[in-house]
DRENSE-599329 format. One record per residue (C-alpha): residue number from 0; x, y, z. Coordinates in Angstrom, 3 decimals, m for minus. Each point is the difference from the previous one (the first is absolute). Layout:
// DRENSE-599329
<zati pos="NUM" X="X" Y="Y" Z="Z"/>
...
//
This chain:
// DRENSE-599329
<zati pos="0" X="133.140" Y="239.966" Z="89.959"/>
<zati pos="1" X="1.340" Y="m2.166" Z="m2.354"/>
<zati pos="2" X="m0.056" Y="m3.409" Z="m0.046"/>
<zati pos="3" X="2.566" Y="m2.232" Z="m1.290"/>
<zati pos="4" X="m1.231" Y="m1.748" Z="m3.933"/>
<zati pos="5" X="m2.024" Y="3.062" Z="m0.607"/>
<zati pos="6" X="m0.117" Y="1.588" Z="m3.303"/>
<zati pos="7" X="0.106" Y="3.866" Z="m0.677"/>
<zati pos="8" X="0.328" Y="2.357" Z="m2.729"/>
<zati pos="9" X="1.016" Y="3.370" Z="m0.273"/>
<zati pos="10" X="m2.481" Y="2.925" Z="m0.499"/>
<zati pos="11" X="2.469" Y="2.675" Z="m0.475"/>
<zati pos="12" X="3.172" Y="1.038" Z="m1.927"/>
<zati pos="13" X="2.004" Y="m0.265" Z="3.011"/>
<zati pos="14" X="0.674" Y="m3.884" Z="m0.195"/>
<zati pos="15" X="0.345" Y="m1.653" Z="m3.762"/>
<zati pos="16" X="m3.228" Y="m1.926" Z="m1.548"/>
<zati pos="17" X="m0.490" Y="m3.481" Z="0.800"/>
<zati pos="18" X="m1.118" Y="m2.072" Z="2.602"/>
<zati pos="19" X="1.737" Y="m0.727" Z="3.294"/>
<zati pos="20" X="0.140" Y="m2.740" Z="2.480"/>
<zati pos="21" X="0.377" Y="0.751" Z="3.729"/>
<zati pos="22" X="2.976" Y="m2.510" Z="0.967"/>
<zati pos="23" X="1.218" Y="2.094" Z="3.556"/>
<zati pos="24" X="m1.949" Y="2.170" Z="2.237"/>
<zati pos="25" X="m0.084" Y="1.481" Z="2.559"/>
<zati pos="26" X="0.973" Y="3.758" Z="m0.461"/>
<zati pos="27" X="1.445" Y="0.974" Z="m3.166"/>
<zati pos="28" X="m1.574" Y="m2.969" Z="m1.866"/>
<zati pos="29" X="1.787" Y="m2.030" Z="m2.051"/>
<zati pos="30" X="m1.772" Y="m0.380" Z="m3.798"/>
<zati pos="31" X="0.707" Y="m2.035" Z="m2.630"/>
<zati pos="32" X="m0.537" Y="1.137" Z="m3.400"/>
<zati pos="33" X="m1.667" Y="m3.189" Z="m1.794"/>
<zati pos="34" X="m1.073" Y="1.258" Z="m3.492"/>
<zati pos="35" X="0.486" Y="3.011" Z="m1.983"/>
<zati pos="36" X="m1.882" Y="2.994" Z="m0.814"/>
<zati pos="37" X="m2.387" Y="m2.407" Z="m2.519"/>
<zati pos="38" X="m0.798" Y="m2.638" Z="2.644"/>
<zati pos="39" X="2.650" Y="m2.430" Z="m1.626"/>
<zati pos="40" X="1.331" Y="m1.996" Z="2.367"/>
<zati pos="41" X="3.157" Y="1.223" Z="0.421"/>
<zati pos="42" X="3.097" Y="m1.364" Z="2.311"/>
<zati pos="43" X="1.660" Y="3.284" Z="0.899"/>
<zati pos="44" X="2.291" Y="m0.420" Z="3.495"/>
<zati pos="45" X="m1.603" Y="3.944" Z="m0.024"/>
<zati pos="46" X="m0.387" Y="0.579" Z="3.572"/>
<zati pos="47" X="m1.717" Y="3.328" Z="1.471"/>
<zati pos="48" X="0.098" Y="0.808" Z="3.477"/>
<zati pos="49" X="m3.173" Y="1.652" Z="0.681"/>
<zati pos="50" X="m1.021" Y="1.947" Z="3.325"/>
<zati pos="51" X="m2.900" Y="m1.148" Z="1.428"/>
<zati pos="52" X="m1.665" Y="4.056" Z="m0.953"/>
<zati pos="53" X="0.677" Y="m0.809" Z="m3.621"/>
<zati pos="54" X="m0.951" Y="m3.254" Z="m0.222"/>
<zati pos="55" X="m3.919" Y="1.424" Z="1.108"/>
<zati pos="56" X="0.197" Y="3.637" Z="m2.499"/>
<zati pos="57" X="2.202" Y="m1.696" Z="m2.926"/>
<zati pos="58" X="m0.784" Y="m4.091" Z="m0.524"/>
<zati pos="59" X="m4.003" Y="m1.404" Z="m0.750"/>
<zati pos="60" X="m0.948" Y="m3.748" Z="1.114"/>
<zati pos="61" X="1.402" Y="m2.009" Z="m3.469"/>
<zati pos="62" X="m1.471" Y="m3.965" Z="m0.584"/>
<zati pos="63" X="3.003" Y="m2.733" Z="m0.109"/>
<zati pos="64" X="1.489" Y="m0.199" Z="m3.437"/>
<zati pos="65" X="0.150" Y="m3.743" Z="0.770"/>
<zati pos="66" X="m3.417" Y="m0.827" Z="1.426"/>
<zati pos="67" X="m2.004" Y="m1.038" Z="m3.245"/>
<zati pos="68" X="m0.061" Y="m1.934" Z="m2.850"/>
<zati pos="69" X="1.647" Y="0.593" Z="m3.296"/>
<zati pos="70" X="m1.244" Y="m2.051" Z="m3.241"/>
<zati pos="71" X="2.364" Y="1.462" Z="m2.233"/>
<zati pos="72" X="3.172" Y="0.621" Z="1.890"/>
<zati pos="73" X="m0.515" Y="m4.245" Z="0.812"/>
<zati pos="74" X="m0.349" Y="m0.727" Z="m3.762"/>
<zati pos="75" X="3.052" Y="2.257" Z="m0.242"/>
<zati pos="76" X="1.820" Y="m1.841" Z="2.289"/>
<zati pos="77" X="m0.978" Y="m3.367" Z="m1.431"/>
<zati pos="78" X="0.977" Y="0.618" Z="m3.496"/>
<zati pos="79" X="3.543" Y="1.624" Z="1.326"/>
<zati pos="80" X="0.624" Y="m3.367" Z="2.104"/>
<zati pos="81" X="m0.466" Y="m1.772" Z="m3.298"/>
<zati pos="82" X="2.073" Y="2.249" Z="m2.467"/>
<zati pos="83" X="2.914" Y="m0.550" Z="2.700"/>
<zati pos="84" X="m1.024" Y="m3.838" Z="0.388"/>
<zati pos="85" X="0.629" Y="0.255" Z="m4.367"/>
<zati pos="86" X="2.940" Y="2.074" Z="m0.175"/>
<zati pos="87" X="2.482" Y="m2.145" Z="2.214"/>
<zati pos="88" X="m0.687" Y="m2.777" Z="m2.564"/>
<zati pos="89" X="0.929" Y="2.409" Z="m2.694"/>
//
């Protein structure tokens, strides 16, 4: 049984690739795609309604793509912020 905020990845071609977050239960479960096929965070708004049988047969548990610290992303965000601070005066 799926629980809200768990993450799953499809194991078959029946569903678009990526990581999905459970946003609704019980049957069918509502899964929101939160990453693209390469694992990059994406706000697609793509929602799949997945019957319990498909969830067990076509998906596997996945890690939360928002968990942990990504130092590269932090530096990139800081540099973009600095750029826009300078840009507003030019």
